[in-house]
C-alpha positions as a Markdown table, in Angstrom:
| # | Residue | x | y | z |
|---|---|---|---|---|
| 1 | Met | 8.7 | 24.7 | 207.2 |
| 2 | Gln | 11.2 | 26.3 | 205.0 |
| 3 | Thr | 14.8 | 25.2 | 204.9 |
| 4 | Asp | 17.4 | 27.5 | 203.3 |
| 5 | Ile | 20.2 | 25.9 | 201.5 |
| 6 | Thr | 23.4 | 27.9 | 201.3 |
| 7 | Phe | 26.8 | 27.2 | 199.8 |
| 8 | Ser | 29.9 | 28.9 | 200.4 |
| 9 | Met | 32.2 | 29.7 | 197.6 |
| 10 | Ser | 34.6 | 26.9 | 198.2 |
| 11 | Gln | 31.7 | 24.4 | 198.2 |
| 12 | Leu | 30.5 | 25.9 | 194.9 |
| 13 | Phe | 34.0 | 25.5 | 193.4 |
| 14 | Trp | 34.3 | 22.0 | 194.7 |
| 15 | Leu | 30.7 | 21.1 | 193.1 |
| 16 | Val | 31.6 | 22.7 | 189.8 |
| 17 | Gly | 35.0 | 20.9 | 189.8 |
| 18 | Gly | 33.6 | 17.6 | 190.6 |
| 19 | Leu | 31.0 | 18.0 | 187.8 |
| 20 | Thr | 33.7 | 19.1 | 185.5 |
| 21 | Ala | 35.9 | 16.0 | 186.4 |
| 22 | Ile | 33.0 | 13.7 | 185.9 |
| 23 | Gly | 32.3 | 15.2 | 182.5 |
| 24 | Ala | 36.0 | 14.9 | 181.5 |
| 25 | Phe | 36.0 | 11.1 | 182.6 |
| 26 | Ile | 32.9 | 10.4 | 180.5 |
| 27 | Lys | 34.3 | 12.0 | 177.5 |
| 28 | Trp | 37.6 | 10.1 | 178.0 |
| 29 | Ala | 35.8 | 6.8 | 178.5 |
| 30 | Leu | 33.9 | 7.3 | 175.3 |
| 31 | Ser | 36.8 | 8.7 | 173.3 |
| 32 | Pro | 38.2 | 5.3 | 172.1 |
| 33 | Val | 34.9 | 4.4 | 170.5 |
| 34 | His | 35.1 | 7.6 | 168.2 |
| 35 | Lys | 38.9 | 7.0 | 167.6 |
| 36 | Leu | 38.0 | 3.3 | 166.5 |
| 37 | Asp | 35.3 | 4.7 | 164.1 |
| 38 | Asp | 37.7 | 7.3 | 162.8 |
| 39 | His | 40.4 | 4.7 | 162.3 |
| 40 | Glu | 38.1 | 2.4 | 160.4 |
| 41 | Lys | 37.1 | 5.3 | 158.0 |
| 42 | Arg | 40.9 | 6.2 | 157.4 |
| 43 | Ile | 41.7 | 2.4 | 156.6 |
| 44 | Gly | 38.7 | 2.3 | 154.1 |
| 45 | Ala | 39.9 | 5.4 | 152.3 |
| 46 | Leu | 43.4 | 4.2 | 152.3 |
| 47 | Glu | 42.3 | 0.9 | 150.9 |
| 48 | Thr | 40.3 | 2.5 | 148.2 |
| 49 | Ala | 43.3 | 4.9 | 147.3 |
| 50 | Thr | 45.5 | 1.8 | 147.0 |
| 51 | Glu | 43.2 | 0.2 | 144.6 |
| 52 | Gln | 42.9 | 3.3 | 142.6 |
| 53 | Arg | 46.8 | 3.6 | 142.6 |
| 54 | Lys | 47.1 | 0.0 | 141.4 |
| 55 | Glu | 44.8 | 0.8 | 138.5 |
| 56 | Thr | 46.7 | 4.0 | 137.6 |
| 57 | Asp | 50.1 | 2.0 | 137.7 |
| 58 | Leu | 48.8 | -0.6 | 135.4 |
| 59 | Phe | 47.5 | 2.0 | 133.0 |
| 60 | Met | 50.7 | 3.9 | 133.1 |
| 61 | Met | 52.8 | 0.7 | 132.4 |
| 62 | Glu | 50.2 | 0.0 | 129.4 |
| 63 | Ser | 50.8 | 3.4 | 128.1 |
| 64 | Met | 54.5 | 3.1 | 128.4 |
| 65 | Asn | 54.4 | -0.1 | 126.8 |
| 66 | Ala | 52.5 | 1.3 | 123.6 |
| 67 | Ile | 54.9 | 4.1 | 123.4 |
| 68 | Val | 58.0 | 1.9 | 123.5 |
| 69 | Asn | 56.5 | -0.4 | 120.9 |
| 70 | His | 55.7 | 2.5 | 118.6 |
| 71 | Met | 59.4 | 3.9 | 119.1 |
| 72 | Ile | 60.9 | 0.6 | 118.2 |
| 73 | Asp | 58.8 | -0.3 | 114.9 |
| 74 | Gly | 57.3 | 3.0 | 114.1 |
| 75 | Asn | 53.7 | 1.2 | 113.9 |
| 76 | Ser | 51.2 | 0.5 | 116.7 |
| 77 | Thr | 49.3 | 3.9 | 115.9 |
| 78 | Ala | 46.1 | 2.2 | 116.6 |
| 79 | Glu | 47.3 | 1.1 | 120.0 |
| 80 | Leu | 48.5 | 4.7 | 120.8 |
| 81 | Lys | 45.1 | 6.1 | 119.6 |
| 82 | Arg | 43.6 | 3.7 | 122.1 |
| 83 | Val | 45.8 | 4.7 | 124.9 |
| 84 | Arg | 45.4 | 8.5 | 124.2 |
| 85 | Asp | 41.5 | 7.8 | 124.4 |
| 86 | Lys | 41.9 | 6.2 | 127.6 |
| 87 | Tyr | 44.2 | 8.9 | 128.9 |
| 88 | Gln | 41.3 | 11.5 | 128.2 |
| 89 | Ser | 38.8 | 9.4 | 129.8 |
| 90 | Glu | 41.0 | 9.2 | 133.0 |
| 91 | Ile | 41.7 | 12.8 | 133.0 |
| 92 | Ile | 38.0 | 13.5 | 132.8 |
| 93 | Arg | 37.2 | 10.9 | 135.4 |
| 94 | His | 39.7 | 12.4 | 137.9 |
| 95 | His | 38.5 | 16.0 | 137.5 |
| 96 | Gln | 34.9 | 15.3 | 138.0 |
């Protein structure tokens, strides 16, 4: 005994629309999990950038201090050479 199953065009549209709605709901329900992971990655990257910015700011203040000391007394060339070497290593580190 063979049974033919037939669908009208409207039934087919309803079926496809329903499956699309279910798929969209599942995607929407799972999206907060992906967003949370993305936010955690972004926060980690921002924290790392903040730490690097603090190191850079400290280095810049140290450099400015060496320059000011040299301008005041004309000495501190050893300190200026040390800062210059540190500048060079920082430039190399940032461009690798």
